[in-house]
N, C-alpha and C positions, 0 to 999 in steps of 0.2 A: 431406398428407404430414407429420405432426407430427414434429419433431425437438426436441432439447433447447433449441434456440434460438428456436423459434416455437410452443411449446406454449401453448395458451390457459389462462387462469387456472382455468377449470373442469376442464380435463384435469389440470393440475398438482394441483389440490385433490383430485381423485379418486385419483390415485396416492398422494398423501400420506395420505389417509384409509385406504387399503388397507394402507399401510406401518404406520401407527399401530396398526391393529387387530392386525396380526401381531406388532409389537413388544410389545404388551400381553400377548401369550401367553408371551413369553420364548423363542419358537421362532425359529431362524434361517431365512432364506429357503431355504437348501439343505435343511434338515430338512423344512420345510413342503412343498417340492416333492416330496421323496421320499415323504412320507406321502400326498400327493394323486396321486402317479403322474405328476407334471409334470416338466419340466426346470427347472433353477434359473434360466436366462435368462428363462423365462416370468414368474417371480416378479419378478425385478429390473426387467424392461422394463415390467411392469404398474405397479410402484411408482414408476417414473420417468415414467409417463404416456405412454410411447411406443407400446406395443401393448396394446390393451384386450382382455381375454379375453371370450368370449361371456358373455351374461347368466347362463347356467346355471353357468358356472365362477365367476363373481363370487358367486353364491349359495353355492356350495361353500366359497369363501373365507370368506364371512361365517359360515357354519355352523362351519367349522373353528376360527375365532377366537371362537366363542360370542358373537357380536355381539348386542347387545340389539335388540329389535324397532325401537326408534327409530333406531339406527345402520343397521340393515338398510334401513329405509325411506329414510333420507337418502342412503345410498350407492347404492342402486338407482335412486333418482330422479336422482341426479347422473350415473350411468352412462347413463341414458336420454337425458339432455340432450346428452352428448358423443358419442352413437352416430352422429350425422351433424353434422360440423363444417365450417364455411366459413372459410377463411383467405384474405384478400385478397392480391392480388399485391404490394401495397405492403408488407404485413407479411412475405410470403415473401422479398421482394427487399431488405429494409431493410439487409441486410449485403452486397448486391450479387448479381447474377444468378449469378456463379461460386460464391459461397458457398452459394446454394440448391442448385446442382448437387452440390457436395461433401456437403451435408446428405443428399442422396438416397442417397449411398454408405452412410451410417450407417443409413438406413432399410432398405436392402436387405441389410445385411451378414449377418444371420443367417437370411435367408429361404431356403427350399429350393425355391420355385417362384414364378415371375413370369409372369403371362399378360397380354399386351398386345393390345388391339384398336384399330386406327387406320385409319379410313376416309378420312383427308384428306391426311396427309403421312407421310414415313418416320419411324417412332418414333425418339426420341433415342438409344436404346441401339444402333441400327443405322446411324446417320448417319455419313457421312464428315466430316472436319473442314471441308471447303469447303461441303458442304451445310449443316452446322450454322451456319457463319459467315453465309452468305447468308440463311438462314431467320431467324436471330435479328435481323439487321438489318432484314429485310423486315417482320417483325411488331412491331418496336420493343422486343423483349425485352432487347436490349443495344445500346449505342451504340458508334460506331466506336472510341472511345478505350479501351473495356474489352472489346470483343468477343473479342480474342485470349485473354484470361484466361478468358472463358466457354467458348470452344471447348476450351481445354486442360482445364478442369474436366469438361466433358461427355465428352471423350475418356478421362479418368481413370475415369469411371463405367463405361465400356465394358469394363474389365478383368473385370467380373463374367461376361461372356460366356465367358470361358475357365476358369471355375471349374466343373469337371464335377460337383461336388456339388450344383449348382443346375440346375434345368430352366427354360429360357427358351422360352416358347411365344408366338408372335406371329402375328396374323392381320392382313393388310393388304389393302386393296382395290386392284384394278388402277387405279382412278381416282387413288389416292394415288401409285402408281408413275409414272403418266403426267403428273402435275402438273409443269409446267416453266416457272416464271417467271424462268428464267435460261438461260445458254447450254447447249446440248445436252451439251457436254463434262462439265458438272457432274452431269447426270443419268446419263450413261453411266458415269462413275466410281462413282456411287452404286449403280447396278444391278449393276455388277461386284462391289461390296462385298457386296451381298445374296447373290450366288452363292457367294462365299467363306464367308460366315457360315452359310449353309444347310448347308454340309458339316460343321459342328461337331457332335459327337455329342450335345451337350446342348441344342442350339438347334433348334427346329422353327419353320419359317417357312411359313405358309400364305397363299395369295393367292386372294382372291375375284375371279374374272373379271367383266368388265363384263356378260357374259351372266347369270352367277349373281347379280350384284348386283340384277338385276331381280326375283329371287325371294327373296333373303335378307331377314330382318327388318332394319329400320333401327335404328341406335343411334349415340349420340355415342361419341367415343373414351374409353377408360378403361384403367387398369392395376390388375390384381388381384394382390395379393401374399399369399403363403401362407408362414407360419412353422411350425416344429414345434409340436406340442401343439394343432393345429387352431386357430391364431390367424390371422385373415385381415383384410385391409382392401382397400377399393377407393378409388382416387383418380380423380376426374373433374375435368378442367380446363375452365374457361370463359375468356372473353376477359379477365376481370378478377379471377378468384378460383379457388381450388382447393377442392374438396369432398372430405373424407375420410369414408368410410362404414365403420363397424365393426359396425353392427347386423346380426346374422346373417341374418335373413330378407331384408334388403335386399341384403346381400352375395351371398346365394344367387341373387337375381334376375340379378345381373351374371355370376355363374358359369354360370347357364343360358344367358344371352345369348352368352357366349364359346363355350360348347359348340355352340350353334346355328351360330355363324359358322364354326367349324371344320368343320362338316358341309358347308358350302357352299364351302369353300376347297379349292384344289388344292395338293398337296404333291409333293415329290420331282421326278421328271422332268416331271410336268405343270406344276409351278410354274416350273421352268426354261424351259419352252416359253412360258409367259406372260411371263417376263422377256425372252425373246428377242423376242416380239411387240412389247412396249412399246419395247424398244431400237430395233427396226427402224422404229418409227413416230416416233421423235424428230425434231424439226425440225433 
């Protein structure tokens, strides 16, 4: 999840190269966007290295700027290098876990659709403060002295749920709902929170039951973010790092996986029945 504060040198260089090519034409970002049929933010975020356009759009950029064959080769090679980037948790958290959460707000600010698949825990955007607090302490993402700050930052991120200009689609497994390494009161409050959020007009929460999990394809958790102008990325978290994928064929693989999981998930009244079942089985 690249932001201004944790961009890799290569991603920064790519943005700067694109900006230099546009500046050499004497054309403003706004005019270039209009000529190519793009939005102005697509230009500015690409030049800042925040959101990389698909390779086809980078080729259009190069052609528009009458880039030399050498410049085209160098820029496309650089774009290929940053299409899949790994940022360690040390780098992400160098300003503190709370700062990382606030950086995600910037990442999502102009997005129009966010799709989340989470088979293990409740996704951060849907967590109650107490669930967040206990989870961060359990996995060691925050220490007791700063966990309150991290919880507040994650809660601030959740304001995106109430922006009806954005669609939030989430698929969670019943296994994730039933995971309970803490008192049942924490889980009950969390499940009630999901019932409330499921009623929001722009939030879709699907639940893959334990019966359907036997049939559904397996996958790690991931977040797929879609901005206007067909710009997308996928963020995949491991125990020690975060991978950001912008290469379109790879992004499409995750998009297909999310669509598959949706087909196995229950929605509406059926999802509420699954929430009731998990609640009834809490210790």
